[in-house]
ChimeraX commands (.cxc) that place a marker at each C-alpha (Angstrom):
marker #1 position 0.00,0.00,0.00 radius 0.5
marker #1 position 1.57,3.28,-1.03 radius 0.5
marker #1 position 1.80,6.24,1.39 radius 0.5
marker #1 position -0.47,8.25,-0.92 radius 0.5
marker #1 position -3.13,5.55,-0.95 radius 0.5
marker #1 position -2.89,5.22,2.82 radius 0.5
marker #1 position -3.36,8.98,3.24 radius 0.5
marker #1 position -6.50,8.78,1.12 radius 0.5
marker #1 position -7.76,5.91,3.26 radius 0.5
marker #1 position -7.39,8.03,6.41 radius 0.5
marker #1 position -9.41,10.84,4.81 radius 0.5
marker #1 position -12.16,8.41,3.79 radius 0.5
marker #1 position -12.26,7.02,7.32 radius 0.5
marker #1 position -12.46,10.48,8.89 radius 0.5
marker #1 position -15.28,11.56,6.56 radius 0.5
marker #1 position -17.19,8.39,7.47 radius 0.5
marker #1 position -16.49,8.96,11.16 radius 0.5
marker #1 position -17.92,12.49,11.06 radius 0.5
marker #1 position -21.14,11.41,9.34 radius 0.5
marker #1 position -21.72,8.42,11.62 radius 0.5
marker #1 position -20.97,10.32,14.86 radius 0.5
marker #1 position -23.39,13.11,13.93 radius 0.5
marker #1 position -26.21,10.72,13.18 radius 0.5
marker #1 position -25.48,8.61,16.29 radius 0.5
marker #1 position -26.40,11.46,18.62 radius 0.5
marker #1 position -29.72,12.00,16.82 radius 0.5
marker #1 position -30.52,8.28,16.84 radius 0.5
marker #1 position -29.94,7.85,20.58 radius 0.5
marker #1 position -32.38,10.71,21.25 radius 0.5
marker #1 position -34.94,9.18,18.88 radius 0.5
marker #1 position -34.53,5.71,20.45 radius 0.5
marker #1 position -35.25,7.11,23.91 radius 0.5
marker #1 position -38.24,9.14,22.75 radius 0.5
marker #1 position -39.64,6.26,20.70 radius 0.5
marker #1 position -38.78,3.56,23.28 radius 0.5
marker #1 position -37.38,1.44,20.45 radius 0.5
marker #1 position -34.90,-1.34,21.18 radius 0.5
marker #1 position -34.25,-1.75,17.45 radius 0.5
marker #1 position -33.15,1.89,17.21 radius 0.5
marker #1 position -31.11,1.51,20.39 radius 0.5
marker #1 position -29.54,-1.63,18.92 radius 0.5
marker #1 position -28.68,0.29,15.78 radius 0.5
marker #1 position -27.27,3.10,17.93 radius 0.5
marker #1 position -25.18,0.59,19.88 radius 0.5
marker #1 position -23.90,-0.81,16.62 radius 0.5
marker #1 position -23.18,2.70,15.35 radius 0.5
marker #1 position -21.26,3.40,18.56 radius 0.5
marker #1 position -19.01,0.47,17.68 radius 0.5
marker #1 position -18.82,1.94,14.17 radius 0.5
marker #1 position -17.53,5.23,15.59 radius 0.5
marker #1 position -14.97,3.34,17.66 radius 0.5
marker #1 position -14.07,1.12,14.70 radius 0.5
marker #1 position -13.60,4.04,12.30 radius 0.5
marker #1 position -11.56,6.02,14.82 radius 0.5
marker #1 position -9.43,2.99,15.64 radius 0.5
marker #1 position -8.99,2.14,11.97 radius 0.5
marker #1 position -7.77,5.65,11.13 radius 0.5
marker #1 position -5.39,5.57,14.10 radius 0.5
marker #1 position -4.12,2.11,13.11 radius 0.5
marker #1 position -3.45,3.25,9.53 radius 0.5
marker #1 position -1.37,6.14,10.87 radius 0.5
marker #1 position 0.58,3.80,13.15 radius 0.5
marker #1 position 1.17,1.35,10.30 radius 0.5
marker #1 position 2.81,4.13,8.27 radius 0.5
marker #1 position 5.56,4.65,10.85 radius 0.5
marker #1 position 8.96,3.34,9.73 radius 0.5
marker #1 position 10.60,0.37,11.42 radius 0.5
marker #1 position 13.03,1.37,14.16 radius 0.5
marker #1 position 14.58,-0.04,17.31 radius 0.5
marker #1 position 12.81,-3.14,18.58 radius 0.5
marker #1 position 9.92,-2.63,16.12 radius 0.5
marker #1 position 11.66,-4.33,13.21 radius 0.5
marker #1 position 8.44,-4.56,11.18 radius 0.5
marker #1 position 7.30,-1.11,12.25 radius 0.5
marker #1 position 3.76,-1.01,13.69 radius 0.5
marker #1 position 2.01,-2.63,10.74 radius 0.5
marker #1 position 0.29,-5.18,12.98 radius 0.5
marker #1 position -1.68,-2.30,14.56 radius 0.5
marker #1 position -4.15,-2.68,11.68 radius 0.5
marker #1 position -4.73,-6.34,12.55 radius 0.5
marker #1 position -5.17,-5.56,16.26 radius 0.5
marker #1 position -7.72,-2.90,15.30 radius 0.5
marker #1 position -9.69,-5.44,13.24 radius 0.5
marker #1 position -9.62,-7.92,16.14 radius 0.5
marker #1 position -10.88,-5.31,18.62 radius 0.5
marker #1 position -13.66,-4.40,16.17 radius 0.5
marker #1 position -14.74,-8.04,16.13 radius 0.5
marker #1 position -14.74,-8.33,19.93 radius 0.5
marker #1 position -16.79,-5.15,20.40 radius 0.5
marker #1 position -19.37,-6.40,17.92 radius 0.5
marker #1 position -19.78,-9.63,19.90 radius 0.5
marker #1 position -20.12,-7.76,23.21 radius 0.5
marker #1 position -22.78,-5.37,21.90 radius 0.5
marker #1 position -24.61,-8.23,20.18 radius 0.5
marker #1 position -24.90,-10.18,23.45 radius 0.5
marker #1 position -26.35,-7.20,25.30 radius 0.5
marker #1 position -28.91,-6.53,22.56 radius 0.5
marker #1 position -29.87,-10.23,22.31 radius 0.5
marker #1 position -30.69,-10.47,26.03 radius 0.5
marker #1 position -32.88,-7.36,25.93 radius 0.5
marker #1 position -34.58,-8.45,22.69 radius 0.5
marker #1 position -35.58,-11.82,24.16 radius 0.5
marker #1 position -37.03,-10.07,27.21 radius 0.5
marker #1 position -39.06,-7.78,24.95 radius 0.5
marker #1 position -40.37,-10.73,22.95 radius 0.5
marker #1 position -41.76,-12.12,26.21 radius 0.5
marker #1 position -42.97,-8.74,27.53 radius 0.5
marker #1 position -43.53,-6.27,24.66 radius 0.5
marker #1 position -42.91,-2.55,25.24 radius 0.5
marker #1 position -44.84,0.25,23.60 radius 0.5
marker #1 position -42.90,1.45,20.54 radius 0.5
marker #1 position -43.57,4.50,18.35 radius 0.5
marker #1 position -43.52,2.88,14.94 radius 0.5
marker #1 position -43.68,6.15,13.00 radius 0.5
marker #1 position -40.55,7.50,14.69 radius 0.5
marker #1 position -38.72,4.19,14.26 radius 0.5
marker #1 position -39.58,4.14,10.54 radius 0.5
marker #1 position -38.50,7.76,9.95 radius 0.5
marker #1 position -35.18,7.44,11.80 radius 0.5
marker #1 position -34.39,4.10,10.15 radius 0.5
marker #1 position -34.92,5.57,6.67 radius 0.5
marker #1 position -32.62,8.52,7.44 radius 0.5
marker #1 position -30.09,6.10,8.96 radius 0.5
marker #1 position -30.14,3.92,5.87 radius 0.5
marker #1 position -29.46,6.98,3.69 radius 0.5
marker #1 position -26.55,8.07,5.92 radius 0.5
marker #1 position -25.08,4.56,5.84 radius 0.5
marker #1 position -25.46,4.39,2.07 radius 0.5
marker #1 position -23.36,7.55,1.78 radius 0.5
marker #1 position -20.75,6.23,4.24 radius 0.5
marker #1 position -20.63,2.85,2.48 radius 0.5
marker #1 position -20.02,4.64,-0.81 radius 0.5
marker #1 position -17.18,6.67,0.78 radius 0.5
marker #1 position -15.48,3.63,2.32 radius 0.5
marker #1 position -15.89,1.59,-0.87 radius 0.5
marker #1 position -13.22,3.88,-2.36 radius 0.5
marker #1 position -10.67,2.88,0.31 radius 0.5
marker #1 position -8.26,-0.04,0.07 radius 0.5
marker #1 position -10.39,-2.97,1.27 radius 0.5
marker #1 position -7.54,-5.46,0.79 radius 0.5
marker #1 position -6.49,-4.19,4.23 radius 0.5
marker #1 position -8.22,-6.22,6.96 radius 0.5
marker #1 position -8.44,-3.06,9.03 radius 0.5
marker #1 position -10.26,-1.09,6.31 radius 0.5
marker #1 position -12.41,-4.12,5.47 radius 0.5
marker #1 position -13.41,-4.36,9.13 radius 0.5
marker #1 position -14.58,-0.75,9.18 radius 0.5
marker #1 position -16.39,-1.22,5.86 radius 0.5
marker #1 position -18.19,-4.35,7.10 radius 0.5
marker #1 position -19.27,-2.49,10.24 radius 0.5
marker #1 position -20.98,0.14,8.10 radius 0.5
marker #1 position -22.44,-2.34,5.61 radius 0.5
marker #1 position -23.92,-4.34,8.49 radius 0.5
marker #1 position -25.40,-1.13,9.86 radius 0.5
marker #1 position -27.03,-0.41,6.51 radius 0.5
marker #1 position -28.72,-3.82,6.49 radius 0.5
marker #1 position -29.74,-3.31,10.13 radius 0.5
marker #1 position -31.42,0.01,9.33 radius 0.5
marker #1 position -33.36,-1.64,6.52 radius 0.5
marker #1 position -34.58,-4.30,8.97 radius 0.5
marker #1 position -35.49,-1.61,11.51 radius 0.5
marker #1 position -37.43,0.36,8.88 radius 0.5
marker #1 position -39.42,-2.78,8.04 radius 0.5
marker #1 position -40.13,-3.28,11.76 radius 0.5
marker #1 position -41.30,0.33,12.07 radius 0.5
marker #1 position -43.61,-0.07,9.08 radius 0.5
marker #1 position -45.09,-3.27,10.56 radius 0.5
marker #1 position -45.74,-1.49,13.87 radius 0.5
marker #1 position -47.42,1.44,12.10 radius 0.5
marker #1 position -49.66,-0.84,10.00 radius 0.5
marker #1 position -50.44,-3.66,12.45 radius 0.5
marker #1 position -49.48,-2.36,15.93 radius 0.5
marker #1 position -47.47,-5.62,16.42 radius 0.5
marker #1 position -44.78,-4.18,18.72 radius 0.5
marker #1 position -42.78,-7.42,18.94 radius 0.5
marker #1 position -41.53,-6.56,15.43 radius 0.5
marker #1 position -39.08,-4.19,17.15 radius 0.5
marker #1 position -37.51,-7.05,19.12 radius 0.5
marker #1 position -37.47,-9.32,16.05 radius 0.5
marker #1 position -35.60,-6.63,14.07 radius 0.5
marker #1 position -33.15,-6.34,16.99 radius 0.5
marker #1 position -32.39,-10.07,16.82 radius 0.5
marker #1 position -31.81,-9.73,13.08 radius 0.5
marker #1 position -29.28,-6.97,13.84 radius 0.5
marker #1 position -27.62,-9.29,16.38 radius 0.5
marker #1 position -27.28,-12.02,13.75 radius 0.5
marker #1 position -25.65,-9.58,11.33 radius 0.5
marker #1 position -23.25,-8.36,14.01 radius 0.5
marker #1 position -22.20,-11.89,15.00 radius 0.5
marker #1 position -21.66,-12.88,11.36 radius 0.5
marker #1 position -19.45,-9.84,10.73 radius 0.5
marker #1 position -17.57,-10.35,14.00 radius 0.5
marker #1 position -16.84,-13.99,13.19 radius 0.5
marker #1 position -15.25,-13.10,9.85 radius 0.5
marker #1 position -13.08,-10.37,11.39 radius 0.5
marker #1 position -11.94,-12.48,14.36 radius 0.5
marker #1 position -11.20,-15.47,12.15 radius 0.5
marker #1 position -9.05,-13.48,9.73 radius 0.5
marker #1 position -7.33,-11.43,12.44 radius 0.5
marker #1 position -6.67,-14.58,14.50 radius 0.5
marker #1 position -5.13,-16.32,11.49 radius 0.5
marker #1 position -2.66,-13.47,11.11 radius 0.5
marker #1 position -1.93,-12.95,14.82 radius 0.5
marker #1 position -1.31,-16.69,15.32 radius 0.5
marker #1 position 0.99,-16.59,12.29 radius 0.5
marker #1 position -0.74,-19.27,10.25 radius 0.5
marker #1 position 0.34,-19.53,6.64 radius 0.5
marker #1 position -1.93,-17.52,4.30 radius 0.5
marker #1 position -4.83,-19.39,2.67 radius 0.5
marker #1 position -3.53,-18.32,-0.73 radius 0.5
marker #1 position -0.15,-19.98,-0.15 radius 0.5
marker #1 position 0.27,-23.78,-0.38 radius 0.5
marker #1 position 3.54,-24.59,1.42 radius 0.5
marker #1 position 3.82,-27.97,-0.31 radius 0.5
marker #1 position 3.61,-26.16,-3.63 radius 0.5
marker #1 position 6.26,-23.66,-2.46 radius 0.5
marker #1 position 8.53,-26.51,-1.31 radius 0.5
marker #1 position 8.21,-28.23,-4.67 radius 0.5
marker #1 position 9.08,-25.07,-6.62 radius 0.5
marker #1 position 12.08,-24.26,-4.44 radius 0.5
marker #1 position 13.36,-27.84,-4.72 radius 0.5
marker #1 position 13.47,-27.47,-8.51 radius 0.5
marker #1 position 16.10,-24.71,-8.31 radius 0.5
marker #1 position 19.48,-25.97,-9.58 radius 0.5
marker #1 position 21.81,-27.44,-6.90 radius 0.5
marker #1 position 19.07,-27.52,-4.22 radius 0.5
marker #1 position 18.87,-30.89,-2.46 radius 0.5
marker #1 position 16.26,-30.31,0.23 radius 0.5
marker #1 position 13.99,-27.69,1.80 radius 0.5
marker #1 position 13.18,-27.79,5.52 radius 0.5
marker #1 position 12.07,-25.48,8.34 radius 0.5
marker #1 position 9.78,-23.76,5.84 radius 0.5
marker #1 position 7.54,-21.07,7.35 radius 0.5
marker #1 position 5.21,-18.45,5.92 radius 0.5
marker #1 position 3.14,-15.87,7.77 radius 0.5
marker #1 position 1.40,-12.55,7.26 radius 0.5
marker #1 position 2.78,-9.43,8.91 radius 0.5
marker #1 position -0.24,-7.35,7.92 radius 0.5
marker #1 position -2.84,-7.49,5.16 radius 0.5
marker #1 position -1.21,-8.26,1.84 radius 0.5
marker #1 position 2.33,-8.63,3.22 radius 0.5
marker #1 position 3.45,-12.26,3.31 radius 0.5
marker #1 position 6.85,-13.22,4.72 radius 0.5
marker #1 position 8.59,-16.53,4.12 radius 0.5
marker #1 position 11.69,-18.24,5.53 radius 0.5
marker #1 position 13.34,-21.59,4.84 radius 0.5
marker #1 position 16.51,-23.59,5.32 radius 0.5
marker #1 position 17.85,-24.76,1.97 radius 0.5
marker #1 position 20.27,-27.67,1.69 radius 0.5
marker #1 position 22.52,-27.29,-1.37 radius 0.5
marker #1 position 25.35,-29.29,-2.89 radius 0.5
marker #1 position 28.59,-28.94,-0.92 radius 0.5
marker #1 position 30.63,-27.65,-3.84 radius 0.5
marker #1 position 28.39,-24.56,-4.11 radius 0.5
marker #1 position 30.16,-23.06,-1.08 radius 0.5
marker #1 position 33.62,-23.73,-2.52 radius 0.5
marker #1 position 32.81,-22.50,-6.02 radius 0.5
marker #1 position 31.18,-19.27,-4.85 radius 0.5
marker #1 position 27.88,-20.27,-6.45 radius 0.5
marker #1 position 25.80,-19.60,-3.32 radius 0.5
marker #1 position 24.81,-16.00,-4.25 radius 0.5
marker #1 position 23.35,-17.20,-7.57 radius 0.5
marker #1 position 21.28,-19.82,-5.73 radius 0.5
marker #1 position 19.92,-17.14,-3.39 radius 0.5
marker #1 position 18.95,-15.00,-6.38 radius 0.5
marker #1 position 17.16,-17.96,-7.97 radius 0.5
marker #1 position 15.27,-18.76,-4.75 radius 0.5
marker #1 position 14.17,-15.13,-4.31 radius 0.5
marker #1 position 13.02,-14.95,-7.93 radius 0.5
marker #1 position 11.09,-18.21,-7.51 radius 0.5
marker #1 position 8.96,-17.05,-4.57 radius 0.5
marker #1 position 8.54,-13.56,-6.00 radius 0.5
marker #1 position 7.40,-14.64,-9.46 radius 0.5
marker #1 position 5.35,-17.71,-8.58 radius 0.5
marker #1 position 3.91,-16.77,-5.18 radius 0.5
marker #1 position 4.08,-12.96,-5.03 radius 0.5
marker #1 position 6.23,-13.07,-1.86 radius 0.5
marker #1 position 8.58,-10.09,-1.76 radius 0.5
marker #1 position 10.09,-10.62,1.70 radius 0.5
marker #1 position 11.82,-14.00,2.06 radius 0.5
marker #1 position 14.82,-15.20,4.06 radius 0.5
marker #1 position 16.79,-18.30,3.05 radius 0.5
marker #1 position 19.54,-20.02,4.98 radius 0.5
marker #1 position 21.83,-22.03,2.71 radius 0.5
marker #1 position 23.53,-25.01,4.36 radius 0.5
marker #1 position 25.39,-28.21,3.50 radius 0.5
marker #1 position 23.75,-31.58,4.09 radius 0.5
marker #1 position 25.91,-32.19,7.19 radius 0.5
marker #1 position 24.43,-29.15,8.95 radius 0.5
marker #1 position 21.03,-30.84,9.53 radius 0.5
marker #1 position 22.44,-32.73,12.55 radius 0.5
marker #1 position 22.70,-29.37,14.37 radius 0.5
marker #1 position 19.04,-28.50,13.85 radius 0.5
marker #1 position 17.14,-30.92,16.09 radius 0.5
marker #1 position 13.54,-29.92,16.76 radius 0.5
marker #1 position 13.11,-27.65,13.77 radius 0.5
marker #1 position 10.03,-27.69,11.61 radius 0.5
marker #1 position 10.32,-30.26,8.78 radius 0.5
marker link #1:1,2 radius 0.2
marker link #1:2,3 radius 0.2
marker link #1:3,4 radius 0.2
marker link #1:4,5 radius 0.2
marker link #1:5,6 radius 0.2
marker link #1:6,7 radius 0.2
marker link #1:7,8 radius 0.2
marker link #1:8,9 radius 0.2
marker link #1:9,10 radius 0.2
marker link #1:10,11 radius 0.2
marker link #1:11,12 radius 0.2
marker link #1:12,13 radius 0.2
marker link #1:13,14 radius 0.2
marker link #1:14,15 radius 0.2
marker link #1:15,16 radius 0.2
marker link #1:16,17 radius 0.2
marker link #1:17,18 radius 0.2
marker link #1:18,19 radius 0.2
marker link #1:19,20 radius 0.2
marker link #1:20,21 radius 0.2
marker link #1:21,22 radius 0.2
marker link #1:22,23 radius 0.2
marker link #1:23,24 radius 0.2
marker link #1:24,25 radius 0.2
marker link #1:25,26 radius 0.2
marker link #1:26,27 radius 0.2
marker link #1:27,28 radius 0.2
marker link #1:28,29 radius 0.2
marker link #1:29,30 radius 0.2
marker link #1:30,31 radius 0.2
marker link #1:31,32 radius 0.2
marker link #1:32,33 radius 0.2
marker link #1:33,34 radius 0.2
marker link #1:34,35 radius 0.2
marker link #1:35,36 radius 0.2
marker link #1:36,37 radius 0.2
marker link #1:37,38 radius 0.2
marker link #1:38,39 radius 0.2
marker link #1:39,40 radius 0.2
marker link #1:40,41 radius 0.2
marker link #1:41,42 radius 0.2
marker link #1:42,43 radius 0.2
marker link #1:43,44 radius 0.2
marker link #1:44,45 radius 0.2
marker link #1:45,46 radius 0.2
marker link #1:46,47 radius 0.2
marker link #1:47,48 radius 0.2
marker link #1:48,49 radius 0.2
marker link #1:49,50 radius 0.2
marker link #1:50,51 radius 0.2
marker link #1:51,52 radius 0.2
marker link #1:52,53 radius 0.2
marker link #1:53,54 radius 0.2
marker link #1:54,55 radius 0.2
marker link #1:55,56 radius 0.2
marker link #1:56,57 radius 0.2
marker link #1:57,58 radius 0.2
marker link #1:58,59 radius 0.2
marker link #1:59,60 radius 0.2
marker link #1:60,61 radius 0.2
marker link #1:61,62 radius 0.2
marker link #1:62,63 radius 0.2
marker link #1:63,64 radius 0.2
marker link #1:64,65 radius 0.2
marker link #1:65,66 radius 0.2
marker link #1:66,67 radius 0.2
marker link #1:67,68 radius 0.2
marker link #1:68,69 radius 0.2
marker link #1:69,70 radius 0.2
marker link #1:70,71 radius 0.2
marker link #1:71,72 radius 0.2
marker link #1:72,73 radius 0.2
marker link #1:73,74 radius 0.2
marker link #1:74,75 radius 0.2
marker link #1:75,76 radius 0.2
marker link #1:76,77 radius 0.2
marker link #1:77,78 radius 0.2
marker link #1:78,79 radius 0.2
marker link #1:79,80 radius 0.2
marker link #1:80,81 radius 0.2
marker link #1:81,82 radius 0.2
marker link #1:82,83 radius 0.2
marker link #1:83,84 radius 0.2
marker link #1:84,85 radius 0.2
marker link #1:85,86 radius 0.2
marker link #1:86,87 radius 0.2
marker link #1:87,88 radius 0.2
marker link #1:88,89 radius 0.2
marker link #1:89,90 radius 0.2
marker link #1:90,91 radius 0.2
marker link #1:91,92 radius 0.2
marker link #1:92,93 radius 0.2
marker link #1:93,94 radius 0.2
marker link #1:94,95 radius 0.2
marker link #1:95,96 radius 0.2
marker link #1:96,97 radius 0.2
marker link #1:97,98 radius 0.2
marker link #1:98,99 radius 0.2
marker link #1:99,100 radius 0.2
marker link #1:100,101 radius 0.2
marker link #1:101,102 radius 0.2
marker link #1:102,103 radius 0.2
marker link #1:103,104 radius 0.2
marker link #1:104,105 radius 0.2
marker link #1:105,106 radius 0.2
marker link #1:106,107 radius 0.2
marker link #1:107,108 radius 0.2
marker link #1:108,109 radius 0.2
marker link #1:109,110 radius 0.2
marker link #1:110,111 radius 0.2
marker link #1:111,112 radius 0.2
marker link #1:112,113 radius 0.2
marker link #1:113,114 radius 0.2
marker link #1:114,115 radius 0.2
marker link #1:115,116 radius 0.2
marker link #1:116,117 radius 0.2
marker link #1:117,118 radius 0.2
marker link #1:118,119 radius 0.2
marker link #1:119,120 radius 0.2
marker link #1:120,121 radius 0.2
marker link #1:121,122 radius 0.2
marker link #1:122,123 radius 0.2
marker link #1:123,124 radius 0.2
marker link #1:124,125 radius 0.2
marker link #1:125,126 radius 0.2
marker link #1:126,127 radius 0.2
marker link #1:127,128 radius 0.2
marker link #1:128,129 radius 0.2
marker link #1:129,130 radius 0.2
marker link #1:130,131 radius 0.2
marker link #1:131,132 radius 0.2
marker link #1:132,133 radius 0.2
marker link #1:133,134 radius 0.2
marker link #1:134,135 radius 0.2
marker link #1:135,136 radius 0.2
marker link #1:136,137 radius 0.2
marker link #1:137,138 radius 0.2
marker link #1:138,139 radius 0.2
marker link #1:139,140 radius 0.2
marker link #1:140,141 radius 0.2
marker link #1:141,142 radius 0.2
marker link #1:142,143 radius 0.2
marker link #1:143,144 radius 0.2
marker link #1:144,145 radius 0.2
marker link #1:145,146 radius 0.2
marker link #1:146,147 radius 0.2
marker link #1:147,148 radius 0.2
marker link #1:148,149 radius 0.2
marker link #1:149,150 radius 0.2
marker link #1:150,151 radius 0.2
marker link #1:151,152 radius 0.2
marker link #1:152,153 radius 0.2
marker link #1:153,154 radius 0.2
marker link #1:154,155 radius 0.2
marker link #1:155,156 radius 0.2
marker link #1:156,157 radius 0.2
marker link #1:157,158 radius 0.2
marker link #1:158,159 radius 0.2
marker link #1:159,160 radius 0.2
marker link #1:160,161 radius 0.2
marker link #1:161,162 radius 0.2
marker link #1:162,163 radius 0.2
marker link #1:163,164 radius 0.2
marker link #1:164,165 radius 0.2
marker link #1:165,166 radius 0.2
marker link #1:166,167 radius 0.2
marker link #1:167,168 radius 0.2
marker link #1:168,169 radius 0.2
marker link #1:169,170 radius 0.2
marker link #1:170,171 radius 0.2
marker link #1:171,172 radius 0.2
marker link #1:172,173 radius 0.2
marker link #1:173,174 radius 0.2
marker link #1:174,175 radius 0.2
marker link #1:175,176 radius 0.2
marker link #1:176,177 radius 0.2
marker link #1:177,178 radius 0.2
marker link #1:178,179 radius 0.2
marker link #1:179,180 radius 0.2
marker link #1:180,181 radius 0.2
marker link #1:181,182 radius 0.2
marker link #1:182,183 radius 0.2
marker link #1:183,184 radius 0.2
marker link #1:184,185 radius 0.2
marker link #1:185,186 radius 0.2
marker link #1:186,187 radius 0.2
marker link #1:187,188 radius 0.2
marker link #1:188,189 radius 0.2
marker link #1:189,190 radius 0.2
marker link #1:190,191 radius 0.2
marker link #1:191,192 radius 0.2
marker link #1:192,193 radius 0.2
marker link #1:193,194 radius 0.2
marker link #1:194,195 radius 0.2
marker link #1:195,196 radius 0.2
marker link #1:196,197 radius 0.2
marker link #1:197,198 radius 0.2
marker link #1:198,199 radius 0.2
marker link #1:199,200 radius 0.2
marker link #1:200,201 radius 0.2
marker link #1:201,202 radius 0.2
marker link #1:202,203 radius 0.2
marker link #1:203,204 radius 0.2
marker link #1:204,205 radius 0.2
marker link #1:205,206 radius 0.2
marker link #1:206,207 radius 0.2
marker link #1:207,208 radius 0.2
marker link #1:208,209 radius 0.2
marker link #1:209,210 radius 0.2
marker link #1:210,211 radius 0.2
marker link #1:211,212 radius 0.2
marker link #1:212,213 radius 0.2
marker link #1:213,214 radius 0.2
marker link #1:214,215 radius 0.2
marker link #1:215,216 radius 0.2
marker link #1:216,217 radius 0.2
marker link #1:217,218 radius 0.2
marker link #1:218,219 radius 0.2
marker link #1:219,220 radius 0.2
marker link #1:220,221 radius 0.2
marker link #1:221,222 radius 0.2
marker link #1:222,223 radius 0.2
marker link #1:223,224 radius 0.2
marker link #1:224,225 radius 0.2
marker link #1:225,226 radius 0.2
marker link #1:226,227 radius 0.2
marker link #1:227,228 radius 0.2
marker link #1:228,229 radius 0.2
marker link #1:229,230 radius 0.2
marker link #1:230,231 radius 0.2
marker link #1:231,232 radius 0.2
marker link #1:232,233 radius 0.2
marker link #1:233,234 radius 0.2
marker link #1:234,235 radius 0.2
marker link #1:235,236 radius 0.2
marker link #1:236,237 radius 0.2
marker link #1:237,238 radius 0.2
marker link #1:238,239 radius 0.2
marker link #1:239,240 radius 0.2
marker link #1:240,241 radius 0.2
marker link #1:241,242 radius 0.2
marker link #1:242,243 radius 0.2
marker link #1:243,244 radius 0.2
marker link #1:244,245 radius 0.2
marker link #1:245,246 radius 0.2
marker link #1:246,247 radius 0.2
marker link #1:247,248 radius 0.2
marker link #1:248,249 radius 0.2
marker link #1:249,250 radius 0.2
marker link #1:250,251 radius 0.2
marker link #1:251,252 radius 0.2
marker link #1:252,253 radius 0.2
marker link #1:253,254 radius 0.2
marker link #1:254,255 radius 0.2
marker link #1:255,256 radius 0.2
marker link #1:256,257 radius 0.2
marker link #1:257,258 radius 0.2
marker link #1:258,259 radius 0.2
marker link #1:259,260 radius 0.2
marker link #1:260,261 radius 0.2
marker link #1:261,262 radius 0.2
marker link #1:262,263 radius 0.2
marker link #1:263,264 radius 0.2
marker link #1:264,265 radius 0.2
marker link #1:265,266 radius 0.2
marker link #1:266,267 radius 0.2
marker link #1:267,268 radius 0.2
marker link #1:268,269 radius 0.2
marker link #1:269,270 radius 0.2
marker link #1:270,271 radius 0.2
marker link #1:271,272 radius 0.2
marker link #1:272,273 radius 0.2
marker link #1:273,274 radius 0.2
marker link #1:274,275 radius 0.2
marker link #1:275,276 radius 0.2
marker link #1:276,277 radius 0.2
marker link #1:277,278 radius 0.2
marker link #1:278,279 radius 0.2
marker link #1:279,280 radius 0.2
marker link #1:280,281 radius 0.2
marker link #1:281,282 radius 0.2
marker link #1:282,283 radius 0.2
marker link #1:283,284 radius 0.2
marker link #1:284,285 radius 0.2
marker link #1:285,286 radius 0.2
marker link #1:286,287 radius 0.2
marker link #1:287,288 radius 0.2
marker link #1:288,289 radius 0.2
marker link #1:289,290 radius 0.2
marker link #1:290,291 radius 0.2
marker link #1:291,292 radius 0.2
marker link #1:292,293 radius 0.2
marker link #1:293,294 radius 0.2
marker link #1:294,295 radius 0.2
marker link #1:295,296 radius 0.2
marker link #1:296,297 radius 0.2
marker link #1:297,298 radius 0.2
view
């Protein structure tokens, strides 16, 4: 991600943050006046949106800092931590809303359907605008994608709330408010699961789904003078930045003939051209060196 693109992403996030925060205040007031759990659920979700957008913008700024001192990769993982926190907050808010919604299904509360409908329509329009703004940002970043999914989920939630408001206006069936709230909960949990799964995969340093290590091993083994590949690892530092390392056993004469640098070049070209991995570290070693590496990954 280029610095220019990242700067644009921050501006998109800040524009979205301003729009959402302004509407949030109005929605909380409307939810209290209308005694609507669905509106309050939407407001709770929008509160996490405000936090998510603010955190995402902050994380992008941190990720732009250069590597220095003990932070050898810079602070690029801040974006992944931001996405993980977004997922956790969604789960927490969803649980609170679910408990209250079930209680209201058992004991319905009076809800002003006309107010719910009006606010939900305005909210859907605001979220459409914000979704359009964030769609321009770099959604290959898990951090940006997390913020975008927050807003997209909110848009769907407002549509559900508007339907609930219309049902209340037409039929006076006030349980529709609680049903819409449970629909919002389902959307929030679904979004949270995707964020936590992807962030967890990166934080636990699993190899990327797009990278088959057996395929990588086979390609590297086909480089001239390579005898074996072991201790092969691949992980993601941040969205779109895969790092790879491996121990490469080569023919003994390569060290005497000075051919080792050419082998390194060939290995780097292999992972760059075939697997789009720009950051790779290879340790070249003779076959006898394996006896000193007990316990390493095969």
